[in-house]
C-alpha positions in Angstrom: 0.8 -23.3 -10.6 1.5 -19.9 -11.9 -1.3 -19.7 -14.6 -3.8 -20.9 -12.1 -2.9 -17.9 -9.4 -3.0 -15.7 -12.5 -6.5 -17.0 -13.4 -7.7 -16.7 -9.7 -6.3 -13.3 -9.0 -8.0 -12.0 -12.7 -11.2 -12.9 -11.3 -10.8 -10.8 -8.0 -10.6 -7.4 -9.6 -10.5 -4.2 -7.6 -8.8 -6.2 -4.7 -5.8 -6.7 -6.6 -5.3 -2.9 -7.2 -5.5 -2.3 -3.9 -2.8 -5.2 -3.1 -0.7 -3.5 -5.5 -1.1 -0.1 -4.2 -0.9 -1.4 -0.7 2.2 -3.7 -0.8 4.6 -1.5 -2.1 8.3 -0.4 -1.4 6.8 1.3 1.8 5.1 -1.6 2.9 8.5 -3.5 2.4 10.6 -1.0 4.1 7.9 -0.7 7.0 7.6 -4.4 7.7 11.0 -5.4 7.4 12.3 -2.6 9.4 9.6 -3.9 12.2 11.3 -7.3 11.6 14.6 -6.5 12.1 14.1 -4.4 15.1 11.5 -6.3 17.1 11.5 -10.1 15.4 7.6 -11.2 14.8 6.4 -9.0 18.2 4.1 -6.7 15.6 2.4 -9.2 13.9 -0.7 -8.3 15.8 -0.8 -4.9 14.6 -0.7 -6.2 10.9 -3.5 -8.7 11.8 -5.2 -6.2 13.5 -5.0 -3.4 10.5 -6.0 -6.0 7.8 -9.0 -7.2 9.7 -10.2 -3.4 10.0 -9.3 -3.1 6.5 -11.5 -6.0 5.3 -14.5 -4.4 7.0 -13.6 -1.0 5.8 -13.2 -1.7 2.0 -16.3 -3.7 2.3 -18.3 -0.8 3.7 -17.2 1.8 0.9 -17.4 -1.0 -1.4 -21.1 -1.8 -0.6 -21.9 2.0 -0.6 -20.6 2.5 -4.0 -22.5 -0.7 -5.1 -25.7 0.6 -3.4 -25.5 4.2 -4.5 -23.6 4.2 -7.7 -21.6 7.2 -6.1 -17.9 7.1 -4.9 -16.4 8.4 -1.5 -15.2 11.4 -2.7 -18.5 12.1 -4.8 -20.8 11.2 -2.3 -18.3 13.7 0.3 -18.9 16.4 -2.1 -22.6 15.8 -2.9 -23.6 15.4 1.2 -21.1 17.5 3.1 -20.4 20.0 0.1 -16.9 21.1 -1.6 -15.0 21.9 1.7 -14.5 18.3 3.1 -14.3 16.6 -0.2 -11.4 18.8 -1.3 -9.8 18.3 1.9 -9.8 14.8 1.8 -8.6 15.4 -1.9 -5.6 17.7 -1.2 -4.5 15.4 1.6 -4.2 12.6 -0.5 -2.6 14.4 -3.5 0.0 15.7 -0.9 0.8 11.9 0.5 1.3 10.8 -2.8 3.6 13.2 -3.8 6.1 11.9 -1.1 5.4 8.2 -1.7 5.6 8.7 -5.5 9.6 9.8 -4.1 10.0 7.3 -2.0 9.1 4.1 -4.0 11.3 5.0 -7.0 13.7 5.8 -4.7 13.6 2.4 -2.9 13.5 0.7 -6.3 16.3 2.4 -8.1 18.7 1.8 -5.2 17.8 -1.7 -5.0 18.3 -2.5 -8.6 21.7 -0.3 -8.4 22.8 -2.5 -5.3 21.7 -5.9 -6.9 23.4 -5.0 -10.4 26.7 -4.9 -8.8 27.6 -8.1 -9.0 26.5 -8.2 -12.6 28.8 -5.2 -14.0 32.3 -5.2 -15.0 33.4 -2.3 -12.8 31.1 -3.2 -9.7 29.6 -0.1 -9.5 26.2 -1.0 -10.5 23.9 0.6 -13.0 23.1 4.5 -12.1 20.1 5.1 -10.0 19.1 7.9 -12.2 19.3 5.8 -15.6 17.3 3.0 -13.8 14.6 5.9 -12.6 14.2 7.2 -16.2 14.2 3.7 -17.8 11.5 2.6 -15.4 9.3 5.8 -15.5 9.5 5.6 -19.2 8.2 2.2 -19.3 5.4 2.8 -16.8 4.4 6.2 -18.6 4.4 4.0 -21.9 2.1 1.3 -20.5 -0.6 3.9 -18.6 -0.3 6.1 -21.7 -1.7 3.1 -24.1 -3.5 1.1 -21.6 -6.9 1.1 -20.3 -8.1 0.3 -16.4 -8.4 -3.6 -17.7 -5.3 -3.7 -19.2 -3.5 -2.1 -16.2 -5.2 -4.3 -14.0 -3.7 -7.0 -15.8 -0.5 -6.0 -15.5 -0.5 -5.6 -12.0 -2.0 -9.1 -11.6 1.3 -10.4 -12.9 3.7 -8.3 -10.9 1.5 -8.8 -7.9 1.7 -12.5 -8.3 5.5 -12.6 -8.9 5.5 -10.4 -5.9 3.4 -12.5 -3.4 5.5 -15.9 -4.8 9.0 -14.2 -4.2 8.2 -12.7 -0.7 6.5 -16.2 0.5 9.4 -18.1 -0.4 11.9 -16.3 1.2 10.3 -16.3 4.5 10.1 -20.0 4.1 13.9 -20.4 3.6 14.7 -17.8 6.2 12.6 -18.2 9.0 13.4 -20.6 11.6 10.8 -20.5 14.3 7.4 -20.3 12.9 6.1 -20.0 16.3 7.4 -16.7 16.9 4.4 -15.7 14.3 2.0 -16.5 16.8 3.9 -14.8 20.0 3.6 -11.8 18.0 0.0 -11.9 18.0 0.1 -10.6 21.3 -0.5 -6.8 21.5 2.3 -4.3 22.4 4.3 -1.8 21.8 8.3 -1.8 22.7 9.5 0.8 24.9 11.8 2.0 22.6 12.3 5.0 20.5 10.8 5.2 17.3 8.6 2.3 18.1 5.5 4.2 17.8 6.7 5.9 14.4 7.1 2.1 13.1 3.9 0.8 14.3 2.4 3.8 12.7 3.9 3.2 9.5 3.0 -0.3 9.5 -0.5 0.8 10.4 -0.8 3.7 7.8 0.7 1.7 5.0 -2.4 -1.0 5.5 -5.1 1.3 6.8 -4.6 4.7 5.1 -7.9 6.3 4.2 -6.7 6.4 0.6 -7.0 2.7 0.2 -11.0 3.1 1.2 -11.3 5.9 -1.3 -9.4 3.7 -4.0 -11.8 0.9 -3.1 -15.1 3.1 -3.9 -13.6 4.5 -7.2 -12.3 1.0 -8.8 -15.6 -0.8 -8.0 -17.3 2.1 -10.1 -14.7 1.9 -12.7 -15.4 -1.9 -12.7 -19.2 -1.5 -13.4 -20.1 -3.5 -10.6 -23.7 -3.1 -9.0 -25.8 -4.3 -6.0 -26.1 -7.9 -7.4 -22.1 -7.8 -7.2 -22.1 -7.7 -3.4 -21.1 -11.2 -2.7 -18.2 -10.8 -5.2 -17.4 -7.6 -3.3 -16.8 -9.1 -0.1 -15.0 -11.9 -1.5 -12.6 -9.8 -3.2 -12.2 -7.5 -0.3 -11.6 -11.0 1.8 -8.7 -12.1 -0.5 -7.5 -8.5 -0.5 -7.1 -8.4 3.1 -5.9 -12.0 3.5 -3.0 -11.5 0.8 -2.1 -8.3 2.5 -1.4 -9.8 5.7 0.3 -12.9 4.2 2.6 -10.7 2.4 3.0 -8.4 5.2 4.0 -11.1 7.4 6.4 -12.7 5.1 8.2 -9.7 4.6 8.4 -9.1 8.3 9.7 -12.8 8.9 12.4 -12.5 6.3 14.0 -9.8 8.4 13.0 -11.3 11.8 14.4 -14.6 10.8 18.0 -13.3 9.8 18.7 -9.7 11.1 16.7 -9.8 14.4 18.6 -12.8 16.3 22.1 -10.8 15.4 20.9 -7.0 16.2 21.0 -5.9 12.9 19.0 -2.7 12.1 17.8 -1.3 8.7 18.0 2.4 8.4 17.7 2.4 4.7 15.9 0.0 2.1 19.1 -1.1 0.6 20.3 -2.4 4.1 18.0 -5.1 3.5 19.5 -6.2 0.3 22.9 -5.8 1.5 22.5 -7.4 5.0 20.3 -10.8 3.9 22.8 -12.1 1.3 25.4 -13.4 3.8 22.9 -14.5 6.1 20.2 -16.3 3.5 22.3 -16.5 0.3 22.1 -15.6 -3.0 19.0 -17.4 -4.4 17.1 -15.9 -1.3 18.2 -12.4 -1.9 17.4 -12.7 -5.6 13.7 -13.8 -4.4 13.6 -10.8 -2.3 15.0 -8.5 -4.7 12.3 -9.7 -7.3 9.3 -9.5 -4.9 10.7 -5.7 -3.9 11.4 -4.5 -7.6 7.9 -6.0 -8.3 6.4 -4.4 -5.2 7.7 -1.3 -6.4 6.4 -1.4 -9.8 3.0 -2.8 -8.7 2.8 0.1 -6.6 3.8 2.9 -8.8 1.2 2.0 -11.5 -1.7 3.0 -8.6 0.7 5.9 -7.6 0.6 7.5 -10.9 -3.0 6.5 -11.8 -4.2 7.8 -8.3 -4.4 11.6 -8.8 -6.3 11.3 -12.4 -8.7 9.0 -10.7 -9.1 11.2 -7.5 -9.6 14.4 -9.8 -12.4 12.4 -12.1 -13.7 10.8 -9.2 -14.4 14.3 -7.9 -15.8 15.7 -11.1 -17.9 12.8 -11.9 -16.2 12.0 -14.9 -15.0 8.7 -16.6 -11.6 8.2 -16.1 -9.7 8.9 -19.2 -5.5 8.6 -19.3 -5.3 9.8 -22.7 -6.4 13.3 -21.8 -3.6 16.4 -21.7 -4.1 17.1 -17.8 -4.1 13.3 -16.9 -1.1 12.6 -19.0 0.7 15.8 -17.3 -0.1 14.4 -14.2 1.5 11.1 -14.9 4.5 12.8 -16.1 5.0 15.0 -13.0 4.7 12.0 -10.7 7.3 10.1 -12.7 9.5 13.1 -12.6 9.1 13.2 -8.9 11.2 9.7 -8.8 14.5 11.5 -9.8 14.3 13.7 -6.6 16.3 11.1 -4.2 18.8 9.9 -7.4 19.3 13.4 -8.0 19.5 15.4 -4.7 20.2 12.5 -2.4 18.1 11.5 0.8 16.8 8.6 2.8 13.9 6.7 1.2 13.0 4.5 4.2 12.5 7.7 6.1 10.4 9.4 3.8 8.4 6.1 3.4 7.6 5.6 7.3 6.9 9.5 7.3 4.6 9.4 4.1 2.7 6.2 5.5 2.1 7.7 9.3 0.9 11.3 7.8 -1.3 9.5 5.6 -3.2 8.1 8.8 -4.2 11.9 9.3 -6.7 11.9 7.3 -8.2 8.7 7.4 -10.3 9.5 10.7 -11.9 12.1 8.6 -12.5 10.1 5.8 -14.1 7.2 7.8 -16.1 9.9 9.9 -18.1 11.1 6.9 -18.6 7.7 5.5 -19.8 6.7 8.6 -22.6 9.7 8.7 -23.3 8.3 5.5 -23.9 4.6 5.9 -26.7 5.9 8.6 -28.7 7.6 5.9 -32.0 5.2 6.0 -33.5 7.2 3.2 -30.4 6.6 0.7 -29.3 3.3 1.8 -32.7 1.6 3.1 -32.0 -1.9 4.5 -28.2 -1.5 3.5 -27.8 1.2 5.8 -25.8 0.8 9.1 -26.7 -1.6 12.0 -26.4 -1.0 15.9 -23.3 -3.8 15.4 -21.8 -2.0 12.1 -21.8 1.6 14.1 -20.2 0.1 17.3 -17.4 -1.3 15.0 -16.9 2.0 12.8 -16.8 3.9 15.9 -13.9 1.6 17.5 -12.1 1.7 14.1 -12.2 5.5 13.7 -11.2 6.0 17.3 -8.3 3.3 16.8 -7.0 5.2 13.7 -7.2 8.5 15.4 -5.1 7.1 18.1 -2.4 5.4 15.8 -2.2 8.9 14.2 -1.2 10.5 17.5 1.4 7.7 17.9 2.8 8.7 14.4 2.8 12.2 15.3 4.6 11.8 18.4 7.1 9.7 16.6 7.7 12.3 13.9 8.5 14.7 16.4 10.7 12.5 18.5 12.7 11.5 15.2 
C-alpha cells in the first residue's frame, strides 16, 4: 500500500512540493491550537481556504503554462521592478521568520520525545538535534537536483499523511463534530482572530502561488499539461484539507473536552500521551517531524528559487550564492535553541503576516489574467473575475483580522 501511495504521489509533481511546504510545523501548531481551543468549530476556515487555494494554484499554474513566465517574472515584465521586489522581499523576510520557528519546533519535539529513551531522562540537546538535521538537509540540497528533492519530499509527505490520519482515527470520538465545524463563525474570545488568520495564512499565503508557478516551470510543463496541472492542484488542495482536519481533530478529540490549551508546540506532545497513549503520540511525533523536514526543504530552497525566478535563470543549488543562502537559513534554526523563545507564537505570527503580501500578489495576477492579447482564449472570464475579486477581498479581510490579533496579543 505504501509503495502504491508513493507511486501515485510521484505522478503529481509540483503539488507535492506545495503540500510539503504548506503542511509544516506552522500548520500543525495552528491547527492543533485551533482544535484544542475550539474543537472542530473552525473546520470551515480550513475548507474555505483550501477551495480558494485550489482555484488560485490552478490560475497561477495556467498562467505559467500559457506564457512560459512565472509569477515574479511576469510582475517584473508587466509592472516593473518595484512591485516585483516588494513581493520578493516580503516573502524572503517571511521565510526567515518561518525557518526559525519550524526548526525550533522540530528540535523541541524530538528533544521531548527522546527523554523516555535516554538514561538521564533529559533528552537529546535541541542544539545538537538542530545541527544534525541542518547538516543532513544541507547535504541533500547541495548534492541533489529538483527531481531528487521532489522524491525525498514524497517520502516525508507520505509518512506525515499516514501518521496524522491514523492519529485522528485513534483519538476522535465523534466524527459528526467535523460537520458541525463547517458552519462559519469566529469565536468571541481573545486571540481567536489571530488563530483563524494563522490557519488561513498557512493555507492561503501568497508564497504558495509564487512557488506554484516556479515549480511548474521547473517541471517543464506546457499548455499540453493543463489537465495534469488541474488534477495535480486538486489532489494538492485535497491533501491540505484532509491533513489539516486530521491534525485539528487529534487535538479536538483529546485536549478540547478537558479544556487543555496549547501555548507551545511541545504541549501537544506532553498532553496527548496520557490521553491517547504511547502509540498515538509516537504516530503524531512521526507526523510532526516529517512535516517539519518536508517543510524545511522548500524553506531552504525558496530564496534561491525566488532569486532565480526574479532573474529569469535556471535554479542551481550548487552556486556559491545559493549555497550560502541555504547555510544562512539553516543557521537561523539555532536562534530559538540558543537564545530561547516561543516557537508556536513565532509561527502563528509569521503565518498571519504572510497574508499581508497575498492581496498584492493576487491583485497583480488578477490584472494579468485579463490580458486578452497575451492569454487569448485563456484570459479570465466574467465568472473568473468575480471569483478572483471575492478571494482578494477575503484575503484582505483576513489580513486585517490577523493584524488586529497581533496587536491584541
